C-alpha positions in Angstrom: 5.8 5.5 -30.1 4.6 2.2 -29.9 5.8 -0.1 -26.9 6.6 -3.7 -26.6 4.3 -4.6 -23.9 1.0 -4.0 -22.1 2.5 -4.8 -19.1 5.9 -5.9 -17.6 5.7 -7.5 -14.1 9.2 -7.4 -12.1 9.7 -9.9 -9.1 9.4 -13.4 -8.1 6.8 -13.1 -5.6 3.2 -15.2 -5.6 1.6 -12.0 -6.4 3.6 -11.4 -9.4 2.7 -15.0 -10.7 -0.9 -14.4 -10.3 -0.9 -10.9 -11.9 1.0 -12.5 -15.1 -1.5 -15.4 -15.0 -4.4 -12.9 -15.2 -2.8 -10.6 -18.0 -2.0 -13.5 -20.0 -5.8 -14.7 -19.7 -6.8 -11.3 -21.0 -4.8 -11.9 -24.2 -2.5 -9.1 -22.9 1.3 -8.9 -24.4 3.1 -9.7 -21.1 6.6 -10.1 -19.9 7.7 -11.3 -16.4 11.3 -10.4 -15.4 12.8 -12.9 -12.9 16.0 -11.9 -10.8 18.6 -14.8 -11.3 21.5 -13.7 -9.3 21.4 -16.9 -7.2 21.2 -20.5 -8.0 17.3 -21.4 -8.3 16.6 -17.9 -7.1 13.6 -18.1 -8.9 11.6 -20.0 -6.2 9.7 -17.6 -4.2 9.2 -18.0 -0.2 5.9 -19.9 -0.5 7.5 -22.5 -3.0 10.4 -22.9 -0.4 7.9 -23.6 2.5 6.1 -26.2 0.3 9.5 -28.0 -0.5 10.2 -27.9 3.3 6.9 -29.1 4.0 7.4 -32.1 1.7 10.8 -32.5 3.4 9.2 -32.7 7.0 6.5 -35.1 5.6 9.2 -37.5 4.3 11.4 -37.4 7.4 8.4 -37.3 10.2 9.0 -40.8 11.1 12.7 -40.5 11.4 14.6 -39.7 14.5 16.1 -36.4 14.6 19.5 -37.7 14.6 18.9 -39.5 11.2 17.0 -36.2 10.0 20.2 -34.3 9.6 22.3 -37.1 8.0 19.2 -37.2 5.4 18.7 -33.6 4.6 20.9 -32.9 1.5 19.9 -36.0 0.0 16.3 -35.6 0.3 15.9 -31.8 -0.2 17.9 -32.3 -3.5 15.5 -35.0 -5.0 12.4 -32.8 -3.7 13.9 -29.6 -5.4 14.8 -31.3 -8.3 11.0 -32.8 -8.8 9.6 -29.4 -8.2 7.7 -28.3 -11.0 8.8 -24.8 -11.2 10.2 -25.0 -14.8 6.9 -26.5 -15.9 4.8 -23.5 -14.6 7.1 -21.3 -16.5 6.8 -23.3 -19.5 2.9 -23.1 -19.1 3.2 -19.3 -19.1 5.7 -19.1 -22.1 3.0 -21.2 -24.2 0.3 -18.8 -23.1 2.3 -16.0 -24.4 4.2 -14.6 -21.5 7.8 -13.5 -22.3 9.9 -15.0 -19.1 13.1 -13.1 -18.9 15.7 -14.0 -16.2 18.2 -11.2 -15.4 18.9 -8.0 -13.6 16.9 -5.1 -14.3 16.6 -1.4 -13.8 15.1 1.6 -15.4 17.0 3.6 -17.7 14.9 6.9 -18.3 12.0 7.6 -20.8 11.8 7.5 -24.5 8.9 9.9 -25.1 6.2 8.8 -22.7 7.3 5.2 -21.9 9.8 4.1 -19.4 12.5 2.0 -20.6 13.7 -1.2 -18.4 17.1 -2.6 -19.2 17.5 -6.4 -18.4 20.8 -8.0 -18.2 21.6 -11.9 -17.9 23.6 -11.9 -14.8 24.0 -15.9 -15.0 26.7 -15.0 -17.7 30.1 -13.9 -17.7 30.9 -10.2 -17.5 32.0 -10.1 -21.0 28.6 -11.8 -22.3 26.6 -9.8 -20.1 26.8 -6.9 -22.4 25.7 -8.8 -25.5 22.6 -10.1 -23.5 21.4 -6.7 -22.6 17.7 -6.2 -23.5 15.7 -2.7 -23.2 12.0 -3.2 -22.7 9.1 -0.8 -23.2 5.3 -1.2 -21.8 2.4 0.9 -21.3 2.6 -0.3 -17.4 5.1 -2.0 -15.0 4.5 -3.8 -11.8 7.0 -4.0 -9.0 6.2 -7.3 -7.4 9.4 -8.0 -5.2 8.7 -9.5 -1.8 8.9 -6.7 0.8 11.6 -7.0 3.5 12.4 -4.4 6.1 15.5 -2.7 6.1 17.6 -3.5 8.6 20.5 -1.2 9.9 22.8 -4.1 11.4 26.3 -3.1 12.0 28.5 -5.7 10.1 25.6 -7.3 8.2 26.8 -8.2 4.5 25.3 -10.5 2.1 28.4 -12.9 2.9 27.6 -13.6 6.5 23.9 -14.7 6.7 22.1 -17.4 4.6 18.7 -17.0 2.6 16.0 -19.4 2.3 17.1 -20.3 -1.3 20.7 -20.9 0.1 19.5 -23.1 2.7 18.1 -25.4 0.2 21.3 -26.0 -1.6 23.3 -26.4 1.6 25.2 -30.1 1.6 25.4 -30.1 5.5 23.2 -28.2 7.9 25.0 -26.5 10.6 24.3 -27.4 14.5 22.7 -24.2 15.1 21.0 -21.3 13.4 19.7 -18.0 14.5 16.7 -16.8 12.3 16.3 -13.1 12.1 12.4 -12.2 11.6 8.9 -12.5 12.9 6.8 -12.8 9.9 5.0 -16.0 8.4 8.0 -17.2 6.7 10.4 -17.0 9.5 8.2 -18.9 11.9 7.6 -21.6 9.3 11.4 -22.1 8.1 12.3 -21.7 11.9 10.0 -24.6 13.0 11.3 -26.8 10.1 14.9 -26.0 10.8 14.3 -27.0 14.5 12.4 -30.3 13.3 15.5 -31.6 11.3 17.7 -31.1 14.7 19.3 -27.9 14.2 19.4 -25.7 17.7 17.2 -22.7 16.4 16.6 -19.2 17.5 14.1 -16.8 16.6 14.6 -13.2 17.1 12.6 -10.3 16.6 12.3 -6.5 18.1 8.3 -6.9 18.4 6.3 -7.8 21.4 5.6 -11.3 19.9 5.7 -13.4 16.4 3.5 -12.4 13.9 2.7 -8.9 14.7 0.0 -8.6 11.9 -1.8 -11.5 13.5 -4.2 -11.4 16.6 -2.4 -11.4 19.5 -3.9 -14.5 21.2 -3.4 -16.4 18.1 0.0 -15.5 17.7 0.8 -15.9 21.2 -0.7 -19.5 21.0 1.8 -20.2 18.1 4.7 -18.5 20.0 4.1 -21.0 23.0 3.9 -23.9 20.4 7.4 -23.1 19.0 8.9 -22.5 22.4 7.7 -26.1 23.4 9.2 -27.6 20.5 12.4 -25.9 21.9 13.0 -23.0 19.8 14.5 -20.0 21.6 12.5 -17.0 20.8 13.9 -13.6 21.5 11.1 -10.8 21.6 11.4 -6.9 22.3 15.1 -7.6 21.4 17.1 -5.3 18.7 19.7 -6.9 16.7 22.7 -4.2 16.6 25.3 -6.0 15.3 26.9 -9.3 13.7 30.4 -10.5 13.3 32.6 -13.5 12.5 34.1 -15.4 15.1 36.5 -18.6 15.2 35.4 -21.6 13.4 33.2 -19.6 11.0 30.6 -19.3 13.7 28.5 -16.1 14.0 28.2 -13.6 17.2 25.0 -11.4 17.1 24.5 -8.4 19.6 21.1 -8.1 21.0 20.7 -5.0 23.1 22.8 -5.7 26.1 23.4 -9.4 25.4 25.4 -11.6 22.8 24.4 -15.0 21.3 26.5 -17.2 19.3 25.4 -19.4 16.4 27.0 -21.4 13.2 24.8 -19.3 10.6 22.5 -16.5 10.9 19.3 -16.8 8.6 17.3 -14.3 7.0 14.5 -15.9 5.0 14.5 -13.0 2.3 17.6 -11.1 1.3 17.1 -7.5 1.7 16.7 -5.8 -1.8 16.8 -2.2 -3.1 14.9 -1.5 -6.4 14.6 1.7 -7.7 11.4 2.7 -9.2 10.5 6.2 -10.8 7.5 7.9 -9.3 4.9 7.6 -12.3 1.0 6.5 -12.7 2.0 3.8 -15.0 4.5 2.1 -12.5 2.5 0.2 -9.9 3.5 -1.4 -6.6 2.1 -5.2 -6.5 2.3 -6.9 -3.2 -1.2 -8.0 -2.2 -4.2 -9.1 -4.2 -6.1 -5.8 -3.6 -2.9 -4.4 -5.7 -3.3 -7.2 -8.3 -7.3 -6.1 -8.6 -6.1 -2.3 -8.9 -3.5 -3.0 -11.5 -5.7 -5.2 -13.6 -8.7 -2.5 -13.7 -6.3 0.1 -14.3 -4.2 -1.4 -17.2 -6.1 -4.5 -18.7 -9.7 -2.8 -18.8 -11.2 -3.6 -22.2 -14.3 -1.7 -21.8 -13.4 1.9 -22.1 -17.0 3.1 -21.8 -18.0 1.5 -18.6 -16.1 1.9 -15.3 -15.4 -1.6 -13.8 -15.7 -1.6 -10.3 -13.0 -3.0 -8.3 -13.8 -5.9 -6.0 -12.6 -5.4 -2.5 -10.6 -8.5 -1.5 -10.1 -9.1 2.3 -6.6 -9.3 3.4 -5.4 -13.0 4.1 -2.6 -14.4 6.0 -1.6 -18.1 5.8 1.0 -19.3 8.1 2.6 -23.0 7.1 3.8 -23.9 10.6 2.4 -27.2 12.3 -0.3 -26.6 13.4 -1.4 -23.9 10.9 -2.4 -20.2 11.5 -4.4 -18.3 9.2 -6.3 -14.9 9.4 -8.8 -12.8 7.3 -9.8 -9.2 7.6 -9.4 -7.4 10.8 -7.9 -8.2 14.2 -9.5 -7.4 17.4 -7.4 -4.5 17.9 -7.9 -3.2 14.7 -11.5 -3.7 14.6 -11.8 -1.8 18.0 -9.9 1.1 16.4 -12.0 1.4 13.5 -15.6 0.5 15.0 -15.2 1.2 18.7 -16.2 -1.4 21.5 -19.5 -2.3 19.8 -18.4 -5.6 18.6 -18.9 -9.2 19.1 -15.6 -11.0 20.1 -16.5 -14.9 19.6 -14.0 -17.8 20.8 -13.8 -21.4 20.7 -10.8 -23.1 22.2 -9.9 -26.7 22.1 -7.1 -29.1 22.6 -4.2 -27.6 20.3 -6.8 -25.2 18.7 -7.9 -21.5 18.9 -10.6 -19.7 16.8 -11.6 -16.0 17.3 -14.2 -14.3 15.0 -15.1 -10.6 15.2 -18.5 -9.3 13.9 -20.9 -6.7 14.3 -24.3 -6.4 15.9 -25.8 -7.6 12.5 -23.8 -10.7 12.4 -21.5 -9.2 9.3 -18.2 -11.0 10.0 -15.1 -8.3 9.9 -12.1 -10.5 10.7 -11.4 -14.2 11.7 -8.1 -15.8 13.1 -7.6 -19.5 13.9 -4.6 -21.7 15.0 -5.1 -25.2 14.6 -4.8 -28.0 12.0 -8.0 -27.0 10.3 -7.2 -23.3 10.4 -6.8 -22.8 6.7 -9.7 -24.6 5.5 -12.1 -22.6 8.4 -10.5 -19.3 7.5 -10.9 -19.8 3.5 -14.6 -20.8 4.1 -15.0 -17.6 6.3 -13.2 -15.4 3.3 -15.9 -17.0 0.8 -18.7 -15.9 3.3 -17.2 -12.4 3.6 -17.0 -11.8 0.0 -20.6 -13.0 -0.5 -21.4 -11.1 2.7 -23.0 -14.2 4.1 -23.7 -13.6 8.1 -22.2 -15.4 10.8 -25.4 -17.2 11.7 -25.5 -18.9 8.3 -22.2 -20.2 8.0 -22.1 -24.0 8.7 -18.4 -24.4 9.7 -18.8 -21.9 12.3 -21.7 -24.1 13.7 -19.5 -27.0 14.2 -17.0 -25.0 16.1 -20.1 -23.6 18.4 -19.3 -20.0 17.3 -22.9 -19.3 16.2 -24.3 -20.4 19.5 -22.2 -17.9 21.0 -23.3 -15.1 18.6 -27.0 -15.8 19.2 -26.5 -16.0 23.0 -24.6 -12.6 23.1 -26.7 -11.0 20.4 -29.8 -11.9 22.6 -28.3 -10.8 25.8 -27.3 -7.3 24.3 -30.6 -6.8 22.5 -32.1 -7.7 25.9 -29.8 -5.1 27.8 -30.5 -2.3 24.8 -34.4 -2.9 25.6 -34.1 -2.2 29.2 -31.8 0.8 28.6 -34.4 2.2 26.6 -37.2 1.4 28.4 -35.6 3.1 31.7 -34.5 6.4 29.5 -38.1 6.6 28.3 -39.4 6.5 32.1 -36.5 9.1 33.3 -37.3 11.3 30.3 -41.2 11.3 31.0 -40.8 10.8 34.6 -43.1 7.9 34.8 
């Protein structure tokens, strides 16, 4: 049985866009299925963060009281000028079928899974006629992963998403953001900047749980200094609507009240059958694996999969960026024999983890130049460039620390070996 596509990508994340673009470059027959349940729902979170950053730049010189009044006008102008439609048109010109609708798997025909897609922007009667059935050699599920929260009283009607935030005509006076990842932190900072009383709630010990502890706590202190109330080690158990359309949130043994509750990404359940031709796509490493497994053109030669270090970017002000292992994960994997190098300056903190040979295992930074520095380190890690040969680290005086520590440890090792030799031979 023939199939319609080489690859069907489902979801609206940045990883979905990357995978679709790579597949199109290889002349594969590709379809990209976008969920269109909400107005402008095809904007993914990094795109929303970019729009909010443009808004901050426009309103930076305005007083806080003016920012709230100008929000609706300015956000609509920026959103309308956003080039998302141009990006989709470019993909379509390159042969990608961009399909907007709700989809679900509907069994198999011979060896191929069938994906049913319906246009949810149409009326109930019209949806029946818009239904399409797609077949493909492979599928990639690229929805943004959101933790499933068991919160009593939480429904889709009593919280905002980041997409809905962009379409508000007036901002509420207070918003509680539920989350601790890079998206939640960046959006909470922007909301607070606009003059909204902002709370950030997490059940972890600190925000950004996947980032180095020292770097994450530095950003947390920055956000608190700006006026954001951060609740850590706090379990959200229930929400309810109270008078004047406000929301009451139960946090362990206390309650807080706010005008709106915001969850940056709506929790989404998507059933996908367990099959070797259906892939999960949530990282650059997943993209590399899917390209290798589904779009390889040389059947006689095994293509080695390039190892892509995990990179995190947090678009706060100042920014946070990280590549590879944190100090804790590096010690768990390699033991204590590591070099932990730090550079701290006013409103900046950089931490590098490397081994005794100078090979970088991970790096984290908080500061205005964090993204540029970590991107340079990422290139160096992929090229296996050692720490002493990276110019940007010399400017941060990191290489001087490494040379000093390396020299001291080499000297200590020399003394240790010498005394061990003397004991063994009783000299």
